[in-house]
N, C-alpha and C positions, 0 to 999 in steps of 0.2 A: 293269599297274603302276601307272599313273596313275589308273586308277580305285580302286583297293584303298588309294592314299595318300590320294585324297579322301575316302575314305569314313572315312578315320583322322583327318581334319582338318587334313591336309598339302594346301592348296588351289592351290599352284603349285610347279613345280621349275624352277630355273634352270640350264641345260645349258652348260657351257664348254666349248669345243675345245681341241686340244692341238698340232694340225699343220696345214699346208696341206692335207694330203691329208683332213682329217676336217671341213674347213669348208663342203663342198657336203652332206655329210649332216647335219651340225649344223643348219644353216639349214633343210633340208627338213623335218627332225622337227620342230625346233621351230616353224617356220611351220605346219605341218599340224596340231598338236596347240595350237597359240596358246600357247606357253611362251616366257618369256624367256629368252635366250641370249647368250653371249659367242665374241669370235673372238681368237685368239691362237696363239702360239708358246711351247710349253710347253719349260722349261731341260732337263729329262730327256732330250726327244728331241731336243737340240742337232745332234746330228749329221745328223738329217733337214732340218735348216732350211738355205734358200739364200737368198741376197741378194733374188732378185726376188720370194720369199715376202711380204719386208716391203713392198714395193711393192704386191703383190697385196692384202694388209691394208689398206693406205691407201686402195685404191679401192674393195674392198668396204664397209668403212665409209662410204663416200659413197653407195654404192648400196643398201645395206641397212642397218638400223637396229637394231643389237644393244643390250642394256643394259650392255653393258662389253667392255674388251677384256681377254680372259684365256682360260684361264690363262697368264699370263707369269711371270718371275721368276728366281729364283737357287736354285741346289741345288748347294752345297758340301760337302754329307753324302757324294754320291758323288764319289768322288776321280778317277773316270776321266774324269768329264765336262769338257770344256776351258771353263775358267773364265773366261778373256779372252773367247770366243767367247760365251760366256753373258751375260756384262757388255754386250757390243756390242749383242747382241740385245735384253737388258733395256732397255738407254736406248734404242736407237731406237726400241721398242714405248712406252715411257712418251712419246716426243717425237710419235708418232703419237696416242696416246689424248689429248695435250694439245691436239693440233690439232683433235681431232673433240670435244673437250670431254667426253669420256667417262672414267667412273671405270675401276679396273682390279680383276681379281681375281687375286691374286698369291701363287704358291706360293713360300715361302722356309724353305729349311733349311740353318742352319749360315753364313748369311750375312746376318743381319739387320742389321747395321752398315752393310754394304755397300749392301744395299737401301734402309736409311734415308738413306744419302749420296745415292745416286741420285734417290730420290724428293724430295730438296731440291734437288737440281738442277734437276730437270724436275718443277714442282708438277701435279698432276694434280687433278680433281675427287672424290678420295678413291676408295673403294673397299674391298676385303674381303681380309684378310690371312688366307689359307684354312689352317686346321688350324694356328692359332698357338700356339707351343710356346716361347716366348722368355720373356723376363725380365720383371717388372713395369715396369721401367724402359723397357725397349724397347716394352713395351705402350702406356704413357703417350705415347711420342714417335709411335707411329702414330697414336694418336688426336688428338695434338696437328696430324698431317697430314689429318686428317679420315678416317681409315679405321676401319672395324670390325673386330672380332676375331674370326675363324670357330672353332667347337667342333664335334666331331663325335663320332664313335663310340667314340672312345678316353676320351672321358668317363664313359661308363657302365662303364669296369673300375675296381674299388676299387683296384687296385696302383697307378693313375695317379694317384699321391698328389700330385706337384707339379703336374701340371695341372688337378687338380679346385682345390688352394689358390689356382692363378692364376686360373681361373674364378671363384672365391668373392671375390676381391680386385677385379676389374674391374668397374665398374659397369656393371649391365643394359643400359642405353643404348647401351653399344658393343660388345654382344655379337650374332652372328648365329650360327643353327644350321646345319649342313650333314651331308652324308653322305659325299661324296667317292667315291660310289658308282662303281665296284664295289668301292671298295677301304676300309679303315679300318672294318669292319663293328662293329656294337655287339655286347656280352660275349654275350648269350645266342643269338647266330647267328653264333659264332666258326667260321670254317672255311667259311663258305657266302660269295655274293654278296652285297654290299651292295645298299642300296636305300631311296630316298625315303621308303619307307614306314615306315621305322623312326626318321624324324625324332621322333615322340612320345616313342620311348623315351630320345632325347637331351634333350628337353625336360624331360622326368621327371627325369632324373639333375642337370641345371642346377638344377631346381625344390626338389630336395633339398638340394643344396649349399649354396644361398642362403636354403634356409627360407623359401621362398614359393610361392606356388600355382602350379599347372601353366597357370592362366588367365593368371597374371601374366607367365610367361615367353613364353607363346603370342603376348599381345597384344604385349608390348615387342619380341620379336625380328622377329614380321613387320612391325612398324611402322618398326623400324631398317631391314631390308634393302628394304623398298618406297622408304624414303626416299633411301638410299644408290645404288639403280638406278634410281630413277624410276620403280618399277612402280606408283605411284598414278596413271599416266597411262591414257587410254585403255581398258584392259580392266579395269584394277583402279581406275579413279578413282571416289572417294565410297564405296568398297566397305570395309566395317568389317573389321578382322582377325577370321579364323575361329578363336574359342576351341579348342583341341584337346581 
């Protein structure tokens, strides 16, 4: 998959994690393929998380060098998930991110006001609001706090009128591309497993929406995420973006 993605112009893949059980595998796979990664406790799996996992996360961030804390966040769309527990784990992970001076990759559904409030309470070095689908006013508030806004496969669906209008309004310098693989697949692979190989299709959709070239999208979004997650260091230092 990585080789195929590379051939299509996708030069690297950021691998976030979702639970304590996934951290070991995330680290092993990422380091094996020299890929950036993130460690965190995802709100959708809130029932799996235990208080000791927060202590373990804090320790791992000292031992290893992930690019971000994530995915973390809030999901109030699913009403079966404990809101108070989500808020507690989100707040504590933001404190951990702040302690380690790391950005965060944030999952947020139907909870943008609460998420913004938490980020103001515990400022961190920015990050990415994954699969952003809030209002333009909320987008501006995230941008003020140093965050990029992630757009993925849903951007390729012509029926995603609101999302495409949002992507058109937000300046390119605040946008990053993502897949959320294996979920949120692009339109022409509907029903299949998603893959980073499809990032070029998302880039093409964004170029069409903004009436700019594919190379402009590739260069800007690559630069954005490199800066946000400090990917210009080490392996990526002084390496120009690879135009798709």
